[in-house]
C-alpha positions as CSV (number, residue, x, y, z in Angstrom):
1,M,91.0,84.1,123.6
2,T,92.0,87.3,121.9
3,S,89.4,88.9,119.8
4,I,90.4,89.7,116.2
5,T,88.2,92.2,114.3
6,W,88.1,93.0,110.6
7,N,86.0,96.0,109.5
8,G,84.4,96.1,112.9
9,R,83.3,92.5,112.9
10,E,84.9,89.8,115.1
11,I,86.5,86.9,113.3
12,H,85.4,83.5,114.7
13,N,86.6,81.2,111.9
14,P,89.9,79.6,113.0
15,A,91.4,79.6,109.5
16,L,90.7,83.3,109.1
17,R,92.1,84.0,112.5
18,V,95.4,82.3,111.5
19,L,95.3,84.2,108.2
20,A,94.8,87.5,110.0
21,A,97.6,86.8,112.4
22,L,100.0,85.9,109.5
23,W,98.9,89.1,107.7
24,A,99.8,91.2,110.7
25,V,103.2,89.5,111.2
26,T,104.0,89.8,107.6
27,G,103.2,93.5,107.6
28,G,105.4,94.0,110.7
29,I,108.3,92.2,109.1
30,L,108.0,94.2,105.9
31,A,107.9,97.5,107.8
32,V,111.1,96.6,109.7
33,A,112.8,95.4,106.5
34,G,111.8,98.7,104.7
35,V,113.3,100.8,107.5
36,T,116.4,98.7,107.6
37,I,116.9,99.0,103.8
38,M,116.2,102.8,103.9
39,V,118.8,103.3,106.6
40,G,121.3,101.1,104.8
41,V,120.9,103.1,101.5
42,M,121.4,106.3,103.4
43,M,124.6,105.0,104.9
44,V,125.9,103.8,101.6
45,T,125.1,107.0,99.7
46,F,126.4,109.2,102.5
47,P,129.7,110.0,100.7
48,I,127.6,111.3,97.7
49,W,124.9,113.4,99.3
50,L,127.0,115.0,102.0
51,P,129.3,116.9,99.6
52,V,126.3,117.7,97.3
53,D,124.6,119.2,100.4
54,W,127.7,121.3,101.1
55,L,127.9,122.5,97.5
56,L,124.2,123.4,97.4
57,K,124.5,125.5,100.6
58,H,127.7,127.1,99.3
59,Y,125.9,128.3,96.3
60,G,122.9,129.7,98.3
61,R,120.5,126.7,98.0
62,R,118.7,125.1,100.9
63,G,120.4,121.7,100.8
64,F,119.3,118.3,102.1
65,A,120.1,118.8,105.8
66,V,117.4,120.8,107.5
67,R,118.2,122.3,111.0
68,E,115.3,123.8,112.9
69,A,115.2,125.0,116.6
70,D,115.8,121.6,118.2
71,K,115.4,119.2,115.3
72,F,117.7,117.9,112.5
73,S,116.3,116.1,109.5
74,L,117.3,115.0,106.0
75,E,114.9,115.9,103.3
76,F,115.6,114.6,99.8
77,T,113.1,116.8,98.0
78,R,113.2,119.4,95.3
79,E,113.1,122.1,98.0
80,A,116.8,121.4,98.5
81,F,117.6,123.1,95.2
82,R,115.6,126.3,95.8
83,R,117.2,129.4,97.0
84,G,117.0,129.6,100.7
């Protein structure tokens, strides 16, 4: 039987073992749902933030798209509006 620990103590109660397993599965499902929603929102708002990024860079700001040596990332922070 797989050992399940909580705060360093092994859980032996069958009802608590089921509850701990459900808690872990629920957390995993919520994490996947959160990432899916985040990617979906970025895809839907793409026509808005891409031109805004171009305008920010055109006027000397940093913009949302950050390109480093071998990395590309999108950073929606206040740093995008600072002179860069």
